[in-house]
NUTOR-606957 format. One line per field, with one value per residue: chain; z, x, y of N, C-alpha, C in turn. Coordinates in pm, whole numbers. Layout:
unit: c(A:...)
n_c3: c(Z:...)
n_c1: c(X:...)
n_c2: c(Y:...)
ca_c3: c(Z:...)
ca_c1: c(X:...)
ca_c2: c(Y:...)
c_c3: c(Z:...)
c_c1: c(X:...)
c_c2: c(Y:...)
//
This chain:
unit: c(A:A:A:A:A:A:A:A:A:A:A:A:A:A:A:A:A:A:A:A:A:A:A:A:A:A:A:A:A:A:A:A:A:A:A:A:A:A:A:A:A:A:A:A:A:A:A:A:A:A:A:A:A:A:A:A:A:A:A:A:A:A:A:A:A:A:A:A:A:A:A:A:A:A:A:A:A:A:A:A:A:A:A:A:A:A:A:A:A:A:A:A:A:A:A:A:A:A:A:A:A:A:A:A:A:A:A:A:A:A:A:A:A:A:A:A:A:A:A:A:A:A:A:A:A:A:A:A:A:A:A:A:A:A:A:A:A:A:A:A:A:A:A:A:A:A:A:A:A:A:A:A:A:A:A:A:A:A:A:A:A:A:A:A:A:A:A:A:A:A:A:A:A:A:A:A:A:A:A:A:A:A:A:A:A:A:A:A:A:A:A:A:A:A:A:A:A:A:A:A:A:A:A:A:A:A:A:A:A:A:A:A:A:A:A:A:A:A:A:A:A:A:A:A:A:A:A:A:A:A:A:A:A:A:A:A:A:A:A:A:A:A:A:A:A:A:A:A:A:A:A:A:A:A:A:A:A:A:A:A:A:A:A:A:A:A:A:A:A:A:A:A:A:A:A:A:A:A:A:A:A:A:A:A:A:A:A:A:A:A:A:A:A:A:A:A:A:A:A:A:A:A:A:A:A:A:A:A:A:A:A:A:A:A:A:A:A:A:A:A:A:A:A:A:A:A:A:A:A:A:A:A:A:A:A:A:A:A:A:A:A:A:A:A:A:A:A:A:A:A:A:A:A:A:A:A:A:A:A:A:A:A:A:A:A:A:A:A:A:A:A:A:A:A:A:A:A:A:A:A:A:A:A:A:A:A:A:A:A:A:A:A:A:A:A)
n_c3: c(985:1092:1408:1594:1862:2030:2018:2215:2394:2244:2218:2485:2525:2400:2123:1782:1580:1265:951:786:535:580:853:1182:1291:1484:1402:1511:1832:1982:1807:1458:1386:1635:1713:1502:1533:1781:1716:1546:1720:1968:2065:1927:1941:1767:1673:1478:1423:1236:1006:791:877:766:746:590:534:526:289:32:85:79:-194:-307:-214:-335:-599:-597:-522:-610:-499:-370:-165:-137:-4:252:591:896:1108:957:765:478:226:-37:-361:-460:-749:-1019:-1304:-1513:-1432:-1266:-957:-684:-410:-170:60:366:433:680:786:1021:1161:1109:781:779:724:788:646:583:471:350:523:379:167:248:230:-45:-109:37:-100:-351:-297:-205:-437:-587:-447:-384:-223:4:335:404:626:779:1026:1113:1282:1521:1612:1727:1661:1767:1708:1797:1750:1667:1779:2050:2082:2132:2391:2530:2498:2593:2862:2917:2863:2867:2642:2418:2245:2117:1960:1750:1407:1142:980:1088:1309:1622:1871:2170:2518:2679:2959:3236:3495:3820:3834:3561:3481:3578:3416:3171:3188:3221:2971:2780:2852:2776:2502:2189:1946:1917:2130:2069:1805:1775:1982:2220:2538:2843:3128:3425:3708:3640:3686:3565:3422:3511:3640:3725:3539:3210:2857:2559:2266:1913:1798:1577:1404:1244:1053:957:934:893:1102:1367:1516:1639:1580:1742:1767:1900:2099:2036:2261:2449:2381:2484:2764:2709:2552:2746:2929:2775:2727:2989:3066:2857:2890:3034:2844:2658:2491:2286:2207:1868:1564:1249:1095:1157:1093:817:730:820:676:420:418:398:154:123:-10:-24:-7:-230:-273:-371:-539:-718:-841:-1109:-1163:-1209:-1062:-1183:-1232:-979:-821:-522:-707:-605:-519:-709:-821:-1080:-1116:-1044:-1099:-1116:-1078:-1320:-1410:-1683:-1798:-1666:-1763:-2034:-2015:-1906:-2118:-2316:-2197:-2168:-1982:-1728:-1431:-1074:-885:-653:-529:-455:-331:-479:-481:-267:-130:-95:-206:-311:-312:-634:-768:-1071:-1273:-1454:-1747:-1906:-2150:-2129:-1975:-1761:-1563:-1236:-889:-628:-349:-105:106:366:481:812:919:725:661:419:109:5:-211:-383:-708:-1034:-1334:-1684:-1910:-2053:-1799:-1552:-1469:-1233:-1083:-1270:-1339:-1269:-1275:-1020:-1017:-830:-714:-963:-1006:-1086:-936:-878:-873:-797:-924:-708:-503:-302:43:151:395:491:637)
n_c1: c(2561:2236:2068:1770:1605:1535:1714:1899:1714:1605:1826:1863:1645:1718:1706:1758:1967:1961:2078:1879:1754:1948:1953:2011:1816:1568:1529:1398:1273:1201:1087:1004:757:629:602:451:209:132:59:-158:-337:-336:-155:110:418:591:894:895:1043:1233:1114:1047:976:818:735:493:406:247:139:-51:8:-166:-231:17:66:-148:-70:148:74:-78:-322:-599:-609:-794:-1047:-982:-1021:-895:-727:-753:-606:-419:-329:-92:76:392:508:751:836:798:603:687:707:828:805:585:357:221:-1:-79:-327:-272:-281:-458:-416:-158:63:168:401:483:734:906:1186:1436:1402:1361:1529:1541:1272:1231:1403:1279:1021:1092:1200:976:829:674:741:636:696:917:995:1225:1179:1258:1459:1384:1155:998:846:609:446:150:-8:-280:-564:-594:-491:-630:-721:-481:-393:-604:-582:-403:-474:-707:-844:-1096:-1026:-1165:-1353:-1217:-1173:-1049:-753:-745:-634:-516:-419:-307:-309:-81:-39:188:373:534:888:928:765:901:1128:1007:896:1132:1238:1047:1041:1283:1286:1171:1013:735:623:674:585:339:206:212:102:260:204:282:174:-87:-359:-372:-502:-328:-123:86:190:196:233:203:112:101:-146:-244:-488:-366:-158:52:-14:-261:-423:-629:-508:-261:-50:200:321:594:806:1152:1318:1150:1090:1200:1111:832:807:876:668:448:515:495:226:99:156:-30:-222:-120:67:356:695:782:957:1120:1094:844:685:715:606:345:251:268:79:-141:-113:21:231:591:835:1107:1120:871:812:1062:1197:1126:859:511:215:-5:81:137:-89:-291:-607:-760:-579:-516:-641:-786:-922:-797:-513:-188:162:294:55:-32:132:46:-215:-165:-43:-253:-434:-294:-272:-96:90:305:161:143:69:-112:-17:-99:32:-26:103:344:609:811:779:1016:1180:1271:1242:1160:861:665:481:378:617:715:866:694:698:809:883:839:795:783:678:632:320:243:-14:-179:-37:86:260:283:279:387:411:531:355:309:47:-169:-169:-226:-483:-740:-735:-573:-327:15:364:602:946:1147:1449:1518:1298:950:666:325:124:-143:-309:-448:-666:-596:-673:-458:-531:-848:-1073)
n_c2: c(205:306:352:302:487:281:76:-31:-134:-341:-511:-571:-734:-958:-968:-1068:-894:-732:-590:-347:-160:36:48:-86:-336:-520:-857:-1078:-1184:-1411:-1630:-1612:-1724:-1754:-1484:-1387:-1533:-1433:-1171:-1218:-1347:-1218:-970:-778:-592:-349:-187:84:302:356:440:721:1067:1336:1677:1876:2198:2524:2780:2643:2376:2153:2149:2094:1832:1697:1715:1554:1293:975:903:1099:1374:1574:1615:1542:1544:1707:1484:1259:991:880:646:640:659:784:923:937:1150:978:808:608:433:605:579:422:561:702:966:1198:1415:1602:1841:2144:2235:2133:1866:1533:1327:996:817:517:365:332:500:757:993:1024:1066:1302:1480:1480:1586:1839:1941:1986:2165:2484:2719:2607:2477:2225:1984:1773:1553:1311:1208:1311:1206:905:584:352:54:-106:-398:-613:-820:-761:-513:-273:-323:-315:-47:111:111:305:563:840:892:789:537:340:459:554:547:329:434:692:953:1098:1339:1219:1170:968:776:724:547:531:463:456:663:888:878:916:1174:1327:1281:1392:1656:1751:1747:1893:1910:1816:1955:2228:2263:2130:2230:2091:1980:1958:1786:1730:1546:1505:1291:976:670:478:607:895:1075:1217:1178:1345:1201:1121:928:680:483:269:42:-241:-501:-613:-666:-527:-227:11:293:466:776:940:1154:1109:1092:992:736:490:465:462:232:39:74:-4:-272:-372:-321:-449:-717:-871:-904:-1068:-953:-935:-845:-785:-858:-768:-998:-1125:-909:-904:-1153:-1123:-897:-998:-1204:-1046:-933:-691:-434:-432:-197:-167:-436:-551:-345:-179:35:29:-3:82:234:121:-133:-244:-193:-133:-98:116:301:482:781:909:1143:1378:1597:1472:1409:1199:1098:1100:908:678:661:613:364:216:222:79:-171:-389:-466:-614:-750:-724:-1000:-1210:-1527:-1860:-2157:-2469:-2706:-2871:-2674:-2382:-2062:-1815:-1493:-1384:-1628:-1800:-1785:-2006:-2104:-2372:-2398:-2146:-1861:-1661:-1475:-1359:-1421:-1186:-1150:-1406:-1679:-1929:-1943:-1874:-1895:-2019:-2240:-2305:-2238:-1901:-1614:-1313:-1178:-1073:-1113:-1157:-1050:-1304:-1410:-1312:-1332:-1416:-1736:-1852:-2096:-2132:-2220:-2246:-2222:-2409:-2487:-2605:-2760:-2780:-2631:-2620:-2328:-2099:-1813:-1580:-1375:-1083:-1023:-1298:-1406:-1428:-1216)
ca_c3: c(1006:1191:1512:1651:2007:2104:1987:2336:2450:2167:2257:2620:2519:2330:1982:1678:1505:1126:876:705:484:641:997:1262:1339:1537:1313:1595:1973:2013:1673:1369:1394:1766:1712:1404:1596:1887:1654:1493:1825:2085:2030:1909:1943:1672:1662:1340:1428:1120:901:785:923:696:764:481:583:457:186:-81:125:26:-339:-337:-192:-439:-724:-580:-490:-695:-427:-364:-29:-148:99:371:706:1003:1178:863:700:345:160:-177:-427:-509:-878:-1091:-1425:-1603:-1372:-1187:-814:-600:-281:-119:188:429:465:788:803:1167:1207:999:677:802:694:819:541:635:369:398:580:282:63:310:174:-185:-105:83:-210:-457:-253:-203:-575:-643:-360:-431:-106:122:425:411:742:811:1171:1131:1397:1643:1651:1722:1641:1819:1659:1875:1651:1705:1832:2187:2084:2200:2534:2585:2500:2666:3001:2927:2817:2884:2509:2380:2121:2050:1865:1642:1289:1069:906:1153:1415:1716:1977:2282:2637:2724:3098:3286:3640:3891:3782:3418:3466:3595:3295:3061:3205:3189:2826:2696:2887:2711:2358:2153:1823:1941:2223:2005:1679:1791:2105:2315:2679:2936:3250:3541:3815:3593:3727:3456:3462:3579:3699:3756:3437:3077:2738:2447:2148:1803:1785:1460:1392:1120:1074:839:965:861:1226:1433:1582:1651:1570:1839:1736:2027:2096:2043:2397:2533:2320:2569:2873:2656:2514:2869:2983:2691:2756:3121:3063:2757:2925:3077:2726:2566:2400:2275:2109:1740:1478:1106:1036:1168:1018:676:704:844:565:300:428:359:19:127:-81:47:-87:-262:-304:-461:-642:-697:-930:-1249:-1174:-1191:-977:-1261:-1221:-842:-752:-552:-799:-539:-485:-818:-844:-1204:-1119:-1013:-1170:-1036:-1155:-1368:-1449:-1827:-1824:-1619:-1857:-2154:-1981:-1890:-2251:-2386:-2127:-2203:-1884:-1622:-1308:-949:-845:-539:-570:-349:-377:-480:-449:-159:-172:-45:-306:-257:-398:-750:-837:-1198:-1292:-1587:-1797:-2009:-2175:-2130:-1851:-1766:-1456:-1127:-753:-556:-207:-84:236:415:567:944:947:625:653:281:46:-57:-274:-480:-817:-1159:-1448:-1801:-1957:-1976:-1686:-1428:-1439:-1115:-1110:-1363:-1276:-1320:-1202:-955:-1032:-703:-728:-1094:-1013:-1100:-837:-926:-791:-861:-901:-619:-466:-169:120:164:516:474:768)
ca_c1: c(2420:2166:1998:1658:1622:1502:1813:1948:1603:1595:1939:1836:1543:1775:1668:1859:1974:2003:2070:1758:1733:2043:1932:2022:1680:1543:1462:1308:1310:1191:1084:914:623:575:565:344:87:94:-10:-287:-426:-338:-95:254:466:701:965:895:1105:1320:1037:1068:872:836:625:467:316:258:39:-46:55:-258:-219:143:50:-238:7:251:23:-178:-448:-638:-638:-870:-1151:-936:-1027:-797:-746:-763:-482:-442:-218:-77:205:466:562:836:775:767:501:749:690:942:777:448:364:97:-10:-170:-365:-275:-315:-517:-323:-25:56:280:422:565:790:982:1315:1546:1372:1325:1603:1500:1140:1250:1460:1179:917:1150:1220:846:764:670:729:594:803:933:1082:1257:1185:1272:1545:1330:1036:1002:714:587:319:87:-95:-345:-699:-589:-421:-714:-720:-353:-379:-709:-538:-299:-520:-848:-902:-1175:-969:-1261:-1429:-1127:-1187:-928:-690:-761:-537:-545:-322:-359:-225:-48:4:295:373:655:1018:912:706:1006:1209:929:888:1264:1255:972:1073:1408:1270:1098:934:591:584:679:512:204:157:190:94:327:125:316:77:-220:-389:-418:-560:-228:-11:83:248:145:308:113:159:6:-185:-328:-535:-306:-62:105:-30:-394:-499:-655:-386:-232:88:215:433:637:941:1256:1370:1051:1059:1236:1014:701:821:873:532:361:548:444:79:53:186:-153:-305:-47:150:497:771:792:1060:1098:1054:698:625:714:508:213:209:253:-51:-244:-86:70:357:714:920:1238:1104:757:843:1206:1256:1087:718:413:101:-91:134:134:-215:-429:-671:-813:-473:-506:-760:-759:-1000:-716:-385:-72:281:293:-80:-42:201:-41:-327:-115:-22:-385:-491:-222:-315:-4:197:305:91:177:-44:-95:-8:-104:90:-110:198:437:720:806:825:1106:1213:1354:1209:1090:726:656:356:425:760:745:882:588:714:900:838:903:788:727:704:537:226:226:-154:-237:49:120:336:213:377:346:507:486:329:261:-86:-296:-153:-260:-624:-767:-754:-471:-222:151:456:715:1066:1218:1562:1505:1173:833:562:208:63:-261:-331:-560:-686:-554:-564:-458:-608:-979:-1132)
ca_c2: c(172:385:279:375:509:160:-28:-97:-210:-464:-595:-617:-839:-1073:-968:-1088:-768:-746:-465:-331:-25:129:49:-208:-358:-655:-952:-1156:-1194:-1554:-1688:-1539:-1783:-1719:-1343:-1377:-1585:-1339:-1058:-1264:-1393:-1129:-841:-767:-454:-330:-60:132:435:374:505:865:1160:1463:1771:1971:2301:2651:2805:2550:2243:2053:2144:2026:1688:1646:1705:1452:1159:911:916:1240:1419:1699:1626:1472:1635:1691:1359:1148:948:823:576:678:638:900:882:1031:1204:866:726:503:455:642:517:428:631:745:1108:1230:1556:1598:1976:2218:2281:2079:1725:1446:1228:887:729:403:400:340:599:885:1106:1038:1127:1439:1559:1492:1679:1975:1987:2022:2262:2622:2803:2532:2437:2080:1964:1634:1535:1166:1179:1369:1130:759:529:217:-1:-213:-460:-738:-805:-711:-384:-174:-354:-269:99:182:122:407:694:874:905:671:486:251:540:594:463:296:543:821:974:1205:1363:1142:1159:834:791:637:535:492:503:481:795:989:878:970:1319:1383:1275:1485:1794:1790:1749:2012:1922:1808:2060:2359:2269:2080:2292:1981:2020:1867:1808:1645:1548:1465:1154:891:542:396:677:1037:1161:1188:1218:1360:1131:1116:788:654:345:221:-65:-311:-642:-659:-672:-400:-183:153:339:573:866:996:1212:1005:1081:923:607:378:446:425:91:-41:83:-87:-412:-409:-322:-543:-856:-939:-926:-1154:-875:-971:-766:-855:-800:-754:-1125:-1137:-797:-940:-1260:-1067:-810:-1080:-1271:-949:-885:-554:-412:-399:-110:-223:-577:-567:-246:-159:134:14:-35:188:199:33:-269:-295:-175:-169:-3:235:395:580:861:982:1266:1496:1601:1435:1376:1062:1058:1072:782:571:650:547:223:157:207:-28:-292:-498:-458:-715:-714:-792:-1084:-1298:-1667:-1961:-2283:-2589:-2812:-2840:-2590:-2244:-1965:-1713:-1379:-1411:-1753:-1784:-1836:-2067:-2160:-2466:-2381:-2003:-1786:-1559:-1379:-1393:-1394:-1075:-1185:-1539:-1739:-2027:-1871:-1935:-1921:-2109:-2359:-2334:-2132:-1788:-1525:-1212:-1172:-1013:-1201:-1084:-1093:-1301:-1502:-1243:-1354:-1499:-1877:-1903:-2176:-2119:-2308:-2181:-2303:-2419:-2580:-2670:-2835:-2694:-2653:-2548:-2224:-2042:-1670:-1559:-1235:-1042:-1083:-1443:-1432:-1366:-1177)
c_c3: c(1113:1293:1566:1800:2090:2084:2111:2403:2376:2207:2396:2627:2442:2183:1892:1589:1365:1059:790:664:544:792:1058:1329:1392:1435:1391:1738:2017:1882:1590:1381:1526:1769:1614:1468:1708:1831:1604:1605:1943:2047:2017:1904:1860:1690:1515:1331:1312:1004:905:839:861:715:640:533:508:348:70:-45:68:-125:-382:-323:-296:-570:-718:-572:-590:-630:-405:-224:-26:-35:230:491:802:1079:1088:804:567:292:15:-230:-474:-637:-933:-1220:-1525:-1547:-1287:-1038:-748:-463:-260:22:242:463:573:786:953:1232:1087:907:700:795:736:711:593:520:432:437:474:179:118:247:28:-194:-64:-29:-321:-420:-254:-343:-640:-561:-419:-311:19:205:435:519:766:962:1206:1254:1528:1696:1642:1703:1689:1771:1750:1788:1702:1765:1976:2196:2157:2350:2601:2603:2582:2815:3024:2884:2853:2749:2472:2244:2047:1946:1747:1525:1229:987:956:1264:1504:1813:2107:2397:2673:2862:3136:3437:3693:3829:3633:3394:3480:3472:3178:3069:3171:3039:2754:2734:2817:2559:2319:2037:1850:2030:2152:1884:1694:1913:2204:2458:2766:3074:3362:3649:3772:3630:3607:3509:3535:3645:3704:3641:3299:2969:2624:2322:2034:1776:1665:1457:1255:1154:947:855:921:983:1272:1501:1573:1631:1653:1806:1862:2009:2112:2184:2490:2485:2415:2686:2822:2614:2639:2932:2906:2713:2887:3121:2968:2793:2961:2960:2622:2467:2404:2181:1983:1648:1332:1040:1039:1092:870:647:725:726:439:303:389:217:15:60:16:-46:-107:-298:-404:-564:-613:-804:-1075:-1270:-1152:-1100:-1051:-1246:-1082:-781:-609:-637:-732:-504:-591:-835:-965:-1214:-1081:-1088:-1073:-1128:-1192:-1420:-1596:-1862:-1779:-1713:-1987:-2130:-1968:-2026:-2327:-2329:-2158:-2104:-1783:-1498:-1190:-903:-718:-586:-446:-406:-369:-451:-325:-214:-125:-152:-241:-361:-513:-824:-964:-1192:-1436:-1619:-1920:-2031:-2171:-1989:-1857:-1654:-1351:-994:-698:-405:-193:51:258:514:700:976:852:611:508:222:-17:-113:-348:-588:-940:-1265:-1564:-1842:-2050:-1847:-1552:-1385:-1318:-1157:-1205:-1285:-1348:-1237:-1148:-967:-902:-716:-852:-1106:-1018:-1001:-872:-822:-869:-825:-819:-584:-326:-88:119:286:504:613:765)
c_c1: c(2360:2099:1884:1683:1598:1604:1859:1839:1586:1706:1916:1732:1591:1741:1787:1856:2028:2000:1944:1742:1825:2033:1966:1887:1664:1471:1359:1361:1308:1197:984:772:556:525:450:211:40:16:-148:-387:-438:-284:56:293:592:763:967:952:1199:1246:1059:950:900:712:616:366:340:152:57:1:-35:-243:-90:127:-42:-162:110:196:-79:-315:-476:-681:-732:-971:-1110:-934:-911:-831:-756:-626:-516:-314:-212:62:262:537:660:767:738:661:555:736:824:927:627:455:224:107:-115:-201:-383:-305:-372:-408:-178:-32:185:287:520:610:863:1124:1422:1525:1347:1397:1569:1364:1150:1302:1357:1071:971:1170:1090:774:772:643:682:716:804:1037:1101:1273:1204:1354:1487:1209:1063:860:710:450:274:-22:-155:-482:-704:-522:-501:-714:-592:-354:-486:-678:-443:-345:-667:-920:-976:-1128:-1066:-1343:-1343:-1141:-1052:-882:-735:-658:-577:-429:-380:-260:-207:15:109:287:512:783:1011:855:812:1095:1137:923:1021:1285:1178:995:1200:1394:1175:1003:784:543:575:587:366:135:119:190:160:266:165:209:-63:-244:-445:-473:-459:-117:-27:126:198:238:208:177:59:-22:-278:-369:-494:-209:-34:88:-164:-482:-537:-526:-366:-83:101:340:467:774:1045:1307:1274:1022:1085:1138:875:699:808:733:438:388:485:292:27:72:61:-246:-235:39:295:567:790:888:1021:1051:905:627:613:612:366:165:189:122:-165:-225:-43:207:472:805:1057:1234:991:749:984:1269:1217:940:630:301:0:-47:116:-5:-190:-497:-715:-706:-456:-640:-734:-836:-924:-583:-273:43:279:158:-89:22:115:-160:-285:-96:-156:-449:-426:-257:-226:111:191:234:148:54:-10:-102:-15:-52:-14:-26:277:552:700:860:911:1131:1306:1323:1130:950:713:512:391:575:804:767:786:601:811:838:912:907:728:765:611:447:211:81:-214:-160:75:195:247:318:307:453:446:468:277:123:-72:-289:-185:-405:-640:-794:-653:-365:-89:239:572:835:1145:1324:1546:1382:1055:724:443:157:-53:-274:-459:-570:-632:-679:-571:-541:-740:-1040:-1283)
c_c2: c(262:294:364:399:384:48:-103:-180:-342:-562:-653:-729:-961:-1080:-1000:-964:-793:-609:-461:-186:78:136:-87:-229:-500:-742:-1033:-1155:-1340:-1631:-1610:-1592:-1746:-1575:-1318:-1419:-1492:-1222:-1100:-1297:-1298:-991:-853:-621:-443:-192:-21:274:461:441:655:943:1297:1550:1860:2073:2432:2662:2707:2411:2134:2037:2073:1876:1627:1624:1593:1309:1108:915:1064:1280:1540:1718:1560:1566:1614:1563:1238:1118:883:760:619:645:771:857:985:1073:1095:773:612:535:489:576:511:482:660:893:1127:1380:1576:1732:2049:2273:2236:1926:1655:1339:1124:798:611:445:424:449:739:1003:1130:1107:1273:1528:1583:1594:1822:2029:2033:2128:2403:2713:2730:2492:2285:2051:1816:1621:1387:1131:1227:1293:980:709:384:171:-114:-272:-590:-714:-753:-573:-278:-197:-305:-118:170:191:239:546:714:881:776:621:394:326:588:496:430:416:680:831:1090:1221:1310:1145:1012:848:688:630:505:547:532:620:903:996:940:1122:1384:1385:1382:1630:1842:1800:1860:2008:1919:1921:2196:2368:2229:2141:2182:2033:1915:1890:1711:1658:1511:1319:1076:761:456:477:827:1128:1121:1242:1230:1300:1152:969:772:507:291:108:-140:-461:-699:-677:-532:-356:-34:176:465:653:943:1060:1101:984:1008:781:491:361:407:278:1:-41:-8:-236:-457:-421:-428:-689:-934:-969:-1013:-1082:-924:-874:-849:-781:-797:-883:-1144:-1026:-832:-1049:-1211:-984:-891:-1157:-1177:-897:-740:-545:-386:-321:-173:-370:-598:-455:-197:-70:121:-9:89:140:111:-112:-327:-293:-129:-64:126:338:503:649:951:1113:1391:1485:1564:1396:1228:1015:1020:939:662:551:582:398:150:130:91:-165:-413:-511:-573:-663:-789:-869:-1160:-1444:-1757:-2092:-2394:-2713:-2773:-2757:-2448:-2150:-1857:-1604:-1422:-1539:-1724:-1843:-1883:-2103:-2242:-2441:-2234:-1950:-1668:-1456:-1426:-1354:-1272:-1104:-1324:-1594:-1858:-1955:-1942:-1970:-2024:-2239:-2402:-2215:-2027:-1693:-1412:-1208:-1109:-1121:-1116:-1136:-1213:-1382:-1438:-1269:-1447:-1643:-1937:-1982:-2155:-2212:-2226:-2274:-2297:-2528:-2669:-2759:-2738:-2734:-2563:-2448:-2164:-1895:-1654:-1411:-1208:-1001:-1236:-1486:-1357:-1340:-1195)
//
């Protein structure tokens, strides 16, 4: 099992460690509900360093990505990010990922942890002279999520993060202080990717809002919780001191470290896909949605297959389900309508905010229509659920 640079910090905080996608990751520190509520009401901090980091650069980088993704980056300026699906020749989802246009004609692609090597191999097989670089081990990522996320981070930078729109990013100086600052400086002076490739400036002695030293990070207003928040990409060697700084500064705003358990319940309340669970090697983007992730106005691998599927209109769809009866839907549970099996649950939980069971699952037509009632089979008993729209938590 792999471990992120923050593994020892998680253990030191008493986290329960579990295997996930080939990594030892924190499931929870206190309780899933406690961490979930912290994110919804104040702020939570996640280690997402297990996610992949792939650089695509060189002549034709944009054209390569356009050919690979269901979404279209054609007019995406520097500083913008976009969500898309990567398909194989049969239109099947290889992974869902985010692409950042972080430097002119250079893109950062972030795949899921368990699929990083598969995505890397696929992109390299389709490249035509472009440079594809795997920097996953050289970078770490910390996500600060929740309505107080901005309050936490604005104490650590001169950059006006309040002016940053959703799905945008920028190179931002994050400041440190005291013993943590010395550790941070030692870390980023020893590492090289951001400094060499992004022309990062290391400026000991710069006076920040809370200290003397700064680390240039790539900060994006993105996340996987449905709340406002930021993801901070940093050199792996600087991850631990940055984590400690954020914990210290965030404490006054109610920030708590949060694990995979809360991350899963948070994303499910928003109806966000989980790779390997909500799509798992046999589904297309037509089946999973969301509809805006497919832009048929450009050519991409798998497009013809999606158009054929769209025309046939006879495929199972991933839908959101809210329980009308008591009961907690779980992965793999059957969905029934009268005497017919019409689908199955992929993700399910008891929503900490709604206090009722919610789920996502595949159902065959015509049972995907909004308002349709189906029955979830839980321990040989049937419990009524209704097809609803995402997100479950209405903002």
